[in-house]
ZAMARGU-4260 file (C-alpha; in steps of 0.2 Angstrom, whole numbers, plus 5000, padded with zeros to 4 digits):
<rodrens>
0) 4855/5048/4994 | 4842/5035/5000 | 4828/5023/4995 | 4814/5016/5006 | 4814/4998/5000
5) 4809/4985/5014 | 4811/4967/5009 | 4825/4956/5016 | 4835/4950/5001 | 4839/4931/5000
10) 4857/4928/4999 | 4861/4918/4984 | 4869/4901/4984 | 4888/4899/4987 | 4889/4914/4999
15) 4901/4910/5013 | 4895/4911/5031 | 4903/4922/5044 | 4917/4915/5053 | 4927/4920/5069
20) 4943/4930/5064 | 4954/4943/5072 | 4940/4953/5079 | 4928/4939/5080 | 4915/4946/5068
25) 4923/4946/5051 | 4917/4936/5035 | 4927/4923/5025 | 4925/4936/5011 | 4936/4948/5020
30) 4952/4955/5011 | 4960/4968/5000 | 4970/4956/4991 | 4986/4959/4981 | 4984/4956/4962
35) 5000/4945/4963 | 4993/4935/4978 | 4974/4933/4975 | 4962/4923/4986 | 4962/4909/4973
40) 4957/4895/4985 | 4943/4905/4994 | 4935/4910/4977 | 4936/4892/4971 | 4929/4884/4987
45) 4916/4898/4991 | 4910/4903/4973 | 4917/4890/4961 | 4927/4904/4952 | 4944/4902/4945
50) 4954/4919/4945 | 4965/4914/4930 | 4981/4924/4927 | 4974/4931/4911 | 4958/4937/4920
55) 4969/4945/4934 | 4981/4953/4921 | 4966/4960/4911 | 4958/4968/4927 | 4974/4975/4933
60) 4978/4983/4916 | 4961/4990/4915 | 4961/4999/4932 | 4967/5016/4935 | 4974/5026/4950
65) 4968/5044/4950 | 4982/5053/4958 | 4970/5065/4967 | 4966/5051/4978 | 4954/5039/4970
70) 4952/5025/4958 | 4944/5022/4940 | 4944/5010/4926 | 4947/5011/4907 | 4930/5007/4899
75) 4934/5008/4880 | 4948/5004/4868 | 4951/5023/4865 | 4956/5028/4883 | 4939/5032/4891
80) 4940/5031/4910 | 4926/5030/4922 | 4927/5037/4940 | 4917/5046/4952 | 4910/5064/4951
85) 4917/5067/4968 | 4934/5060/4963 | 4934/5072/4948 | 4927/5086/4959 | 4944/5096/4960
90) 4946/5095/4941 | 4928/5100/4938 | 4930/5115/4949 | 4947/5120/4940 | 4938/5119/4923
95) 4924/5130/4929 | 4931/5146/4921 | 4925/5159/4909 | 4907/5160/4916 | 4905/5141/4914
100) 4900/5131/4930 | 4904/5113/4926 | 4901/5108/4944 | 4883/5115/4944 | 4878/5111/4926
105) 4888/5096/4921 | 4897/5094/4905 | 4896/5084/4889 | 4910/5086/4876 | 4899/5080/4861
110) 4914/5075/4851 | 4933/5072/4853 | 4936/5090/4849 | 4926/5096/4863 | 4935/5086/4877
115) 4943/5098/4890 | 4961/5096/4895 | 4963/5095/4913 | 4976/5107/4921 | 4985/5095/4932
120) 4978/5077/4933 | 4989/5062/4932 | 4982/5044/4929 | 4992/5028/4932 | 4989/5010/4926
125) 4999/4996/4935 | 5009/4986/4923 | 5020/4975/4933 | 5024/4969/4951 | 5041/4963/4957
130) 5046/4957/4975 | 5061/4967/4980 | 5061/4963/4998 | 5078/4955/4997 | 5086/4971/4990
135) 5078/4982/5002 | 5082/4971/5017 | 5100/4969/5012 | 5103/4988/5015 | 5102/4985/5034
140) 5117/4980/5043 | 5119/4971/5059 | 5121/4984/5074 | 5111/4998/5065 | 5099/5008/5076
145) 5081/5009/5070 | 5084/5026/5063 | 5099/5021/5054 | 5090/5005/5047 | 5076/5016/5041
150) 5088/5028/5032 | 5096/5013/5024 | 5080/5006/5018 | 5074/5023/5011 | 5090/5025/5002
155) 5089/5007/4994 | 5071/5011/4989 | 5076/5027/4981 | 5089/5018/4970 | 5077/5004/4966
160) 5064/5016/4960 | 5077/5027/4950 | 5084/5012/4941 | 5067/5006/4936 | 5063/5023/4928
165) 5066/5018/4910 | 5055/5030/4901 | 5046/5046/4903 | 5029/5038/4905 | 5034/5026/4918
170) 5031/5029/4937 | 5041/5017/4949 | 5035/5015/4967 | 5042/5003/4980 | 5027/4998/4991
175) 5029/4994/5009 | 5018/4979/5014 | 5014/4971/5030 | 5021/4986/5040 | 5038/4982/5033
180) 5039/4963/5031 | 5039/4964/5012 | 5043/4977/4998 | 5036/4976/4981 | 5041/4987/4966
185) 5026/4993/4956 | 5028/5000/4938 | 5015/5011/4931 | 5011/5018/4914 | 5006/5036/4918
190) 4996/5048/4908 | 4996/5067/4911 | 4986/5072/4896 | 4969/5068/4903 | 4953/5077/4896
195) 4935/5078/4903 | 4922/5070/4892 | 4906/5069/4903 | 4900/5074/4920 | 4883/5076/4927
200) 4877/5091/4937 | 4882/5091/4955 | 4864/5090/4961 | 4862/5073/4953 | 4879/5067/4957
205) 4878/5070/4975 | 4859/5069/4978 | 4856/5069/4996 | 4872/5078/5000 | 4879/5077/5018
210) 4862/5071/5025 | 4863/5055/5015 | 4882/5053/5015 | 4888/5036/5022 | 4869/5030/5022
215) 4859/5018/5012 | 4847/5018/5002 | 4855/5031/4990 | 4851/5038/4973 | 4867/5046/4966
220) 4874/5047/4948 | 4891/5049/4956 | 4901/5046/4939 | 4912/5056/4927 | 4921/5051/4911
225) 4939/5056/4906 | 4949/5051/4891 | 4968/5047/4891 | 4978/5055/4877 | 4995/5051/4871
230) 5004/5062/4858 | 4989/5072/4856 | 4978/5058/4851 | 4966/5046/4862 | 4976/5032/4869
235) 4974/5015/4862 | 4969/5004/4877 | 4967/4986/4872 | 4964/4981/4891 | 4948/4989/4895
240) 4932/4984/4904 | 4916/4982/4894 | 4899/4987/4902 | 4887/4974/4905 | 4870/4982/4903
245) 4861/4967/4911 | 4869/4973/4927 | 4869/4962/4943 | 4856/4952/4953 | 4853/4949/4971
250) 4866/4936/4977 | 4878/4938/4962 | 4896/4937/4965 | 4905/4954/4961 | 4923/4960/4962
255) 4929/4977/4966 | 4947/4982/4959 | 4953/4998/4966 | 4966/5008/4976 | 4960/5008/4995
260) 4970/5021/5004 | 4974/5015/5021 | 4968/5002/5034 | 4974/4999/5052 | 4970/4981/5054
265) 4987/4975/5057 | 4990/4988/5071 | 4994/4982/5088 | 4982/4985/5103 | 4994/5000/5109
270) 4994/5007/5092 | 4975/5006/5090 | 4974/5014/5107 | 4985/5029/5101 | 4973/5031/5087
275) 4958/5030/5098 | 4963/5041/5112 | 4975/5053/5104 | 4976/5055/5085 | 4957/5053/5080
280) 4950/5064/5093 | 4963/5078/5088 | 4959/5076/5069 | 4940/5077/5073 | 4943/5093/5083
285) 4953/5101/5069 | 4940/5095/5056 | 4925/5101/5065 | 4933/5118/5068 | 4938/5120/5049
290) 4921/5114/5043 | 4912/5127/5053 | 4924/5141/5047 | 4920/5135/5029 | 4902/5135/5031
295) 4903/5153/5037 | 4914/5158/5022 | 4902/5149/5010 | 4887/5159/5016 | 4895/5176/5011
300) 4889/5174/4993 | 4886/5162/4979 | 4904/5165/4973 | 4911/5161/4990 | 4900/5145/4991
305) 4907/5139/4974 | 4925/5143/4979 | 4923/5133/4996 | 4913/5119/4989 | 4927/5106/4987
310) 4935/5110/5004 | 4918/5110/5012 | 4914/5093/5005 | 4931/5086/5009 | 4929/5091/5028
315) 4911/5086/5029 | 4916/5069/5022 | 4931/5068/5034 | 4921/5072/5049 | 4909/5057/5046
320) 4923/5046/5041 | 4934/5049/5057 | 4918/5048/5067 | 4916/5031/5061 | 4934/5026/5063
325) 4933/5032/5081 | 4917/5023/5084 | 4925/5007/5079 | 4939/5008/5090 | 4928/5013/5105
330) 4918/4997/5102 | 4923/4985/5117 | 4919/4970/5105 | 4931/4976/5092 | 4945/4981/5104
335) 4942/4965/5115 | 4943/4954/5100 | 4959/4963/5095 | 4967/4960/5112 | 4962/4942/5112
340) 4970/4939/5095 | 4986/4948/5100 | 4987/4939/5116 | 4987/4922/5107 | 5000/4929/5094
345) 5012/4936/5108 | 5011/4919/5117 | 5016/4910/5102 | 5031/4923/5099 | 5036/4922/5118
350) 5050/4910/5114 | 5058/4921/5101 | 5065/4937/5109 | 5067/4945/5092 | 5048/4943/5089
355) 5042/4946/5107 | 5050/4963/5109 | 5041/4970/5094 | 5025/4975/5103 | 5034/4985/5116
360) 5044/4994/5102 | 5027/4999/5093 | 5021/5006/5110 | 5037/5015/5112 | 5035/5023/5095
365) 5018/5029/5100 | 5024/5037/5116 | 5038/5046/5106 | 5025/5052/5093 | 5014/5059/5106
370) 5027/5072/5111 | 5026/5081/5094 | 5011/5074/5086 | 5001/5091/5087 | 5015/5101/5078
375) 5018/5087/5065 | 4999/5086/5061 | 4996/5105/5060 | 5012/5109/5050 | 5014/5093/5039
380) 4997/5086/5037 | 4982/5097/5041 | 4985/5116/5043 | 4995/5125/5029 | 4993/5110/5018
385) 4976/5117/5013 | 4983/5132/5005 | 4988/5131/4987 | 5000/5146/4988 | 5008/5139/5003
390) 5010/5122/4995 | 5018/5130/4979 | 5030/5141/4990 | 5036/5126/5000 | 5038/5115/4985
395) 5049/5128/4977 | 5059/5131/4992 | 5062/5113/4996 | 5064/5106/4978 | 5077/5119/4973
400) 5087/5114/4988 | 5084/5095/4987 | 5089/5094/4968 | 5107/5098/4973 | 5108/5082/4984
405) 5110/5064/4979 | 5094/5055/4975 | 5095/5044/4990 | 5097/5058/5002 | 5082/5069/4996
410) 5066/5071/5005 | 5054/5058/4999 | 5043/5070/4988 | 5058/5075/4978 | 5066/5059/4973
415) 5068/5056/4955 | 5053/5044/4954 | 5041/5057/4960 | 5048/5073/4952 | 5037/5073/4937
420) 5021/5072/4948 | 5028/5086/4959 | 5031/5097/4944 | 5014/5093/4936 | 5006/5100/4952
425) 5017/5115/4954 | 5015/5121/4936 | 4997/5119/4935 | 4987/5133/4927 | 4972/5130/4938
430) 4965/5146/4945 | 4969/5151/4963 | 4956/5161/4973 | 4963/5174/4985 | 4948/5175/4995
435) 4948/5157/4999 | 4967/5157/5001 | 4966/5171/5015 | 4953/5161/5024 | 4964/5145/5023
440) 4979/5153/5029 | 4971/5163/5043 | 4963/5147/5049 | 4980/5139/5050 | 4988/5154/5059
445) 4974/5154/5071 | 4975/5136/5075 | 4994/5137/5078 | 4991/5152/5090 | 4977/5142/5099
450) 4986/5126/5101 | 5004/5133/5106 | 5000/5150/5112 | 5005/5167/5104 | 5022/5167/5113
455) 5028/5151/5105 | 5043/5154/5094 | 5035/5145/5079 | 5019/5155/5081 | 5029/5171/5082
460) 5038/5167/5066 | 5022/5163/5057 | 5013/5178/5063 | 5027/5191/5061 | 5019/5203/5073
465) 5002/5203/5066 | 4985/5195/5070 | 4981/5179/5060 | 4969/5186/5047 | 4979/5202/5045
470) 4995/5191/5042 | 4985/5180/5030 | 4980/5194/5020 | 4998/5201/5019 | 5004/5184/5014
475) 4991/5180/5000 | 4989/5197/4993 | 5008/5200/4992 | 5011/5183/4984 | 5015/5182/4966
480) 5015/5163/4964 | 4998/5162/4957 | 5007/5168/4941 | 5014/5153/4932 | 5029/5163/4925
485) 5034/5168/4942 | 5035/5150/4948 | 5044/5145/4933 | 5057/5159/4935 | 5060/5154/4953
490) 5063/5135/4949 | 5074/5140/4934 | 5084/5152/4945 | 5087/5138/4958 | 5092/5141/4976
495) 5100/5158/4973 | 5083/5165/4966 | 5073/5157/4980 | 5085/5165/4994 | 5084/5182/4985
500) 5065/5182/4983 | 5055/5194/4994 | 5038/5186/4990 | 5031/5185/5007 | 5025/5167/5005
505) 5042/5161/4999 | 5049/5170/5014 | 5037/5161/5026 | 5041/5144/5018 | 5060/5148/5020
510) 5057/5152/5038 | 5047/5137/5042 | 5056/5124/5032 | 5069/5120/5046 | 5055/5116/5058
515) 5046/5105/5044 | 5062/5096/5041 | 5065/5093/5060 | 5048/5086/5062 | 5050/5075/5046
520) 5066/5068/5053 | 5058/5065/5071 | 5044/5056/5063 | 5055/5045/5052 | 5068/5041/5065
525) 5057/5039/5081 | 5041/5033/5073 | 5041/5026/5056 | 5058/5017/5056 | 5054/5009/5073
530) 5037/5004/5068 | 5043/4996/5051 | 5056/4986/5060 | 5044/4981/5074 | 5029/4976/5062
535) 5041/4966/5051 | 5045/4955/5066 | 5026/4954/5071 | 5022/4949/5054 | 5036/4936/5054
540) 5028/4928/5070 | 5011/4929/5062 | 5017/4920/5046 | 5025/4907/5056 | 5010/4904/5066
545) 4996/4905/5053 | 5005/4905/5036 | 5006/4919/5023 | 4990/4917/5013 | 4983/4933/5018
550) 4982/4951/5013 | 4992/4967/5019 | 4984/4983/5025 | 4979/4995/5012 | 4993/5006/5004
555) 4984/5016/4990 | 4989/5002/4978 | 4978/4990/4967 | 4969/4977/4977 | 4955/4965/4973
560) 4940/4962/4985 | 4925/4951/4982 | 4908/4947/4989 | 4889/4945/4985 | 4876/4958/4980
565) 4865/4958/4995 | 4854/4968/5007 | 4854/4967/5026 | 4843/4969/5042 | 4848/4981/5056
570) 4838/4987/5071 | 4839/5005/5066 | 4838/5003/5047 | 4825/4989/5046 | 4827/4978/5031
575) 4835/4985/5016 | 4835/4978/4999 | 4850/4978/4988 | 4844/4989/4974 | 4836/5006/4973
580) 4828/5013/4957 | 4827/5029/4947 | 4809/5031/4953 | 4815/5031/4971 | 4825/5047/4967
585) 4809/5056/4961 | 4800/5050/4977 | 4814/5056/4988 | 4814/5073/4980 | 4795/5074/4982
590) 4796/5069/5001 | 4812/5079/5006 | 4813/5092/4992 | 4812/5103/4983 | 4827/5112/4991
595) 4845/5106/4993 | 4852/5093/4995 | 4836/5084/4987 | 4835/5096/4972 | 4831/5088/4956
600) 4840/5094/4941 | 4828/5102/4928 | 4833/5090/4914 | 4826/5075/4925 | 4809/5083/4926
605) 4810/5088/4907 | 4813/5070/4902 | 4803/5061/4916 | 4791/5053/4904 | 4806/5045/4894
610) 4815/5038/4909 | 4811/5020/4914 | 4808/5023/4933 | 4811/5005/4937 | 4829/5005/4931
615) 4841/5000/4945 | 4850/5015/4951 | 4861/5011/4966 | 4865/4995/4974 | 4875/4987/4989
620) 4887/4973/4990 | 4900/4966/5003 | 4917/4968/4994 | 4930/4975/5006 | 4933/4994/5003
625) 4939/5009/5011 | 4943/5028/5006 | 4953/5027/4990 | 4941/5014/4982 | 4930/5028/4976
630) 4928/5026/4958 | 4933/5008/4958 | 4923/4997/4945 | 4912/4983/4952 | 4914/4969/4940
635) 4906/4952/4937 | 4914/4935/4934 | 4917/4939/4915 | 4927/4955/4920 | 4913/4967/4914
640) 4907/4982/4923 | 4891/4981/4933 | 4893/4996/4944 | 4904/5010/4951 | 4909/5011/4969
645) 4906/5028/4977 | 4903/5025/4995 | 4900/5013/5010 | 4886/5014/5022 | 4889/5020/5040
650) 4891/5002/5046 | 4906/5000/5034 | 4916/5014/5042 | 4923/5002/5055 | 4932/4993/5041
655) 4947/5004/5043 | 4950/4994/5059 | 4941/4978/5056 | 4930/4970/5042 | 4912/4965/5047
660) 4900/4962/5033 | 4885/4958/5044 | 4877/4975/5040 | 4892/4984/5033 | 4890/4987/5014
665) 4899/4995/4999 | 4888/5006/4989 | 4889/5008/4970 | 4880/5016/4955 | 4872/5003/4945
670) 4878/5002/4926 | 4860/5002/4921 | 4856/5018/4930 | 4871/5026/4922 | 4866/5021/4905
675) 4848/5026/4907 | 4853/5043/4913 | 4866/5046/4900 | 4854/5041/4885 | 4838/5048/4891
680) 4843/5064/4902 | 4860/5070/4897 | 4861/5066/4878 | 4877/5055/4880 | 4871/5039/4872
685) 4886/5039/4860 | 4897/5036/4875 | 4886/5022/4881 | 4888/5015/4863 | 4907/5017/4865
690) 4908/5007/4881 | 4897/4993/4875 | 4901/4990/4857
</rodrens>
């Protein structure tokens, strides 16, 4: 999604100039700031803006965490939620049943009665934040090993979360910050009755497809509207963000409030090397392999293409993202600056043996991780995790066993604070496609055999004497877990019913559960616990040297970032203006179309004369974002929506490691483009009225 505008945008007054930081290239506007520790002084001195407590509370209670992995915002007093089409993709696919293809054709409810209940979507709104560092830290006793200390902290966290669960619609989560130096309790109000209100067609939502992904200029209507319901009625949401149909201008200060997933800016040099030389190359090999397999699967028929659409988009996006992350760590300037910064901090910490030993402890954790990282990634994070039937089988096997244990001793996913979310996913009535499931499972079984060899005991157990695709077909076609009643019966029957089950997927989950638990314990004891202890000491040294007016790495919790709307100049890109227009989408279609991914949905041509071609469509700005920020509102000084984050340009991919806004940009849908399209093309003007009245 791209536009060919070529004028250098003048940066407005008050924009902070670049300063030398950890990596030597960051801006004074860097940061994914905690809502209870905002960058107040930076905003006052750089922009003359006072982020008052009332302003912060209003923004906080208007933002939503979409539990499929994105962000959103409440945009009306009756529970209307704005997010990205690609964040909603999974639900749109699941709702495309009975001959209705919502992904292809879009959806408009027309009225409240036509809004479609999502099968398994949970949306959360952050209510309060409490520092519980003292309570978590008190669980660790002198003389404990790192593994024992980690177990003690996890037990304390589980009890804090359990105590905080005061109502059925409350989600409690203790968030680990600064690698383990601080712990905050976040209390959310959660909604599980969420209904689809509006989604554009996929051609317009993802105009330009993979070709234009992580590029700019862009022309995408990457938006979707849901509505939150309580007790069968639209939720009353006094905190919500009104749309400002005047939008933003070049140089304007804007804010992004959302839920960035993960950054690695605090990581040591050795930890970063492990990502660069071990983890990221492995992930890229896995992703490339699966993306090619999915392309082959999708080419079999239109039906197969539809079934594979979500997986294919996810892996294509992941491939580009990891390529960018790796490129950042392979940049000598980035790593050199990190080494220089670390050398200074280590020199400061040299006199304190507790601090000075932390860096070698982090390095030791990475050395330990390397001995089992392949099995951990394939078994726990990459391979089987793609199969719906496998996830349901493993959940049933593990949950029925874990519920017989004290809350503090359970696996993390099955603690009281997370059970409702687990059950919502497990009992979803969303359709499961056996053809795609066979392809997913066969891919994982093949990967296991390729990585560890067919004679490996784990591979032998998984294959059970068959070839990967033959075994996958046997597992999927013999599995009854696509039937909700079967899942309910197994959960109701508990451990005895699970152990008596002859369902092949349940049998496989039982057979592999021991290995999964072994890997989980290895990771927690030898990597996670060691790193948390070590990073807490590194951060203690950092705070002692520099003060604590800073932000932690991203944790998929609510953060505030800020910066101006502005273009950039780059040797490869030329000079890029901050805004594109709707007319640019028609031009892009004419020069690169008519085929995918530059197809123009028929309704646009049908209403071409009614649409104002000069309407701003997408724009770029400098607020600090990362994956998970998709769907975040872009708001102005008055707390009004002027845009919707949906991407970053390719220069922003390094932001996982180090922020650099010289040419890195966040990419957003302009509120004016959304309103124009909804009124003139999709007949959804009544929703624009709801968001602006």
